[in-house]
C-alpha positions in Angstrom: -42.2 -18.0 -3.4 -44.8 -20.2 -1.8 -43.5 -22.9 -3.5 -40.1 -22.6 -2.5 -41.3 -21.6 1.8 -42.9 -25.4 0.6 -39.7 -27.3 -0.3 -37.7 -25.6 2.5 -40.5 -26.6 5.1 -39.9 -30.3 3.6 -36.6 -30.5 3.5 -36.0 -29.3 7.5 -38.6 -32.4 8.2 -36.7 -34.7 6.1 -33.4 -33.4 7.9 -34.6 -33.4 11.5 -36.3 -37.0 11.0 -33.2 -38.3 9.7 -31.1 -37.3 13.0 -33.4 -37.8 15.1 -33.1 -41.2 13.9 -29.5 -41.6 14.0 -28.5 -42.9 17.7 -24.6 -42.3 18.7 -24.0 -44.7 21.8 -20.9 -43.7 23.7 -19.3 -47.4 24.5 -18.6 -48.7 28.6 -14.9 -48.5 28.4 -14.7 -49.9 31.6 -17.0 -52.8 30.6 -15.7 -52.8 26.9 -12.5 -55.2 26.6 -9.9 -56.3 23.9 -7.8 -59.2 24.6 -5.4 -60.0 22.6 -3.3 -63.3 21.4 0.6 -63.4 19.3 1.6 -66.1 18.4 5.3 -67.4 17.6 6.9 -70.8 16.5 7.3 -72.0 19.9 4.4 -70.8 21.6 1.9 -67.9 22.2 1.5 -64.9 24.6 -1.9 -63.3 25.3 -2.7 -60.2 27.1 -5.4 -57.2 27.0 -5.8 -53.4 26.2 -7.8 -50.9 27.1 -10.1 -48.5 24.9 -9.9 -44.7 25.6 -13.5 -44.1 23.7 -15.9 -44.7 21.5 -19.3 -44.9 19.9 -21.4 -47.2 17.8 -23.6 -45.4 15.6 -26.9 -46.8 14.7 -29.5 -45.6 12.0 -33.3 -46.8 12.6 -31.8 -49.7 14.8 -29.0 -50.8 12.7 -25.8 -50.8 12.9 -24.7 -47.4 11.1 -21.3 -46.7 12.1 -18.6 -46.6 14.6 -14.9 -44.9 15.9 -12.9 -46.2 18.7 -9.4 -45.4 20.1 -7.4 -47.9 22.1 -5.1 -46.9 24.9 -2.1 -48.6 23.7 0.0 -47.9 26.9 -2.4 -49.9 28.8 -1.3 -53.6 26.7 -0.7 -56.3 29.5 0.2 -59.6 29.0 -2.3 -62.1 31.0 0.0 -65.3 30.1 3.2 -64.4 32.2 3.4 -63.9 36.1 5.1 -61.1 37.6 8.4 -61.5 38.1 8.7 -64.5 35.6 9.4 -61.6 32.6 5.9 -60.1 32.4 7.3 -57.1 32.7 9.8 -57.5 30.2 7.6 -58.4 27.7 5.2 -56.1 28.1 8.2 -53.9 27.4 9.2 -55.5 24.4 6.0 -54.9 23.2 5.9 -51.5 24.1 9.3 -50.8 22.6 9.7 -49.6 18.7 10.1 -53.1 17.8 6.6 -53.8 18.1 4.0 -50.7 18.8 6.0 -47.8 20.2 3.7 -46.7 22.4 5.9 -43.6 23.4 5.6 -41.9 19.9 2.1 -43.7 19.3 -0.1 -43.9 22.4 -2.9 -44.8 20.7 -4.3 -46.9 18.0 -7.5 -45.8 16.0 -11.0 -47.9 14.1 -13.2 -45.9 11.6 -16.2 -48.0 10.3 -16.3 -47.2 6.8 -18.9 -49.4 5.0 -21.4 -51.8 6.7 -23.3 -54.7 5.3 -26.1 -56.7 7.3 -25.7 -60.8 7.2 -28.8 -61.3 9.3 -30.8 -58.8 12.2 -27.7 -59.3 14.4 -24.7 -59.8 12.2 -23.2 -57.2 10.1 -20.1 -57.2 7.7 -17.6 -54.3 8.6 -15.0 -52.6 6.8 -13.0 -50.0 8.5 -10.0 -48.0 8.5 -7.7 -49.3 11.2 -4.4 -47.1 12.5 -2.1 -48.2 14.6 2.2 -46.3 14.6 0.2 -43.8 11.9 -0.6 -46.4 9.1 -3.9 -46.6 8.0 -4.6 -50.3 6.7 -8.3 -51.1 5.5 -9.8 -54.5 7.5 -12.8 -56.5 7.7 -14.4 -58.6 10.2 -17.8 -60.0 11.2 -19.8 -58.1 14.3 -22.4 -59.7 15.7 -24.5 -56.8 17.8 -27.3 -58.3 20.3 -29.0 -55.3 22.9 -26.3 -52.9 24.4 -23.3 -55.2 23.1 -21.4 -56.4 20.2 -18.7 -59.1 19.4 -16.5 -59.3 17.1 -12.6 -61.7 16.6 -10.2 -60.5 14.1 -6.8 -61.0 13.0 -4.3 -58.3 12.3 -1.4 -58.1 10.3 1.2 -56.9 12.3 3.5 -56.3 8.9 1.0 -53.9 7.4 1.5 -51.4 10.2 5.8 -51.7 10.5 5.9 -54.4 13.0 8.4 -56.4 11.6 10.1 -58.2 14.4 11.0 -61.3 14.1 8.8 -62.0 11.1 9.6 -65.1 8.9 8.6 -62.6 6.2 11.2 -60.2 7.0 13.8 -62.6 8.1 13.9 -66.3 6.6 16.5 -67.5 8.6 15.3 -66.6 12.1 14.1 -70.6 12.5 12.3 -71.1 15.9 12.0 -67.6 17.1 10.2 -66.4 14.6 7.0 -64.4 15.3 3.6 -65.3 13.2 2.1 -62.1 10.9 -0.8 -62.4 12.5 -2.6 -61.7 15.9 -5.9 -62.3 17.1 -8.4 -59.6 18.9 -11.2 -60.8 20.5 -13.6 -57.3 21.2 -16.7 -57.4 23.9 -17.7 -53.7 23.6 -20.8 -52.2 26.0 -23.1 -49.1 25.5 
């Protein structure tokens, strides 16, 4: 009986120590930014998205996890001024041809595996959910102090966004939009 109590006490100490070393840091959604660039044969467009919420997790001062929600209804175009087609493009990107934000108002990213490349650089494999479709994505994340940055490419066709994709519509010529779009993410926590 005494051994059983000792084992139980040791287990409690280990569990308490483990949970005490984990740090969940909420991101500052006002200061964290997502910039996007989508390219087509005849040019490109850029814009922003806002985070709804997010947390980055550290274990013994090393990146251990993260989960983020993006407000897809916040999608804006920044390379066109109001009155020059900005509202039309934003509306089309929010429509079912692209992100269908009425039905899918959020996108999610959840870290699954993390490999340390150096003191401040990690390779993250995460599940990215867009339009209710979840696919794995891998990218490098640089963490320094209370910030983290990454640039990653997303293949939109994996999320049933096929509008003007040469992968699906071979004869569209110069109306083609490239399958990958780029995200530059800056987190503050």
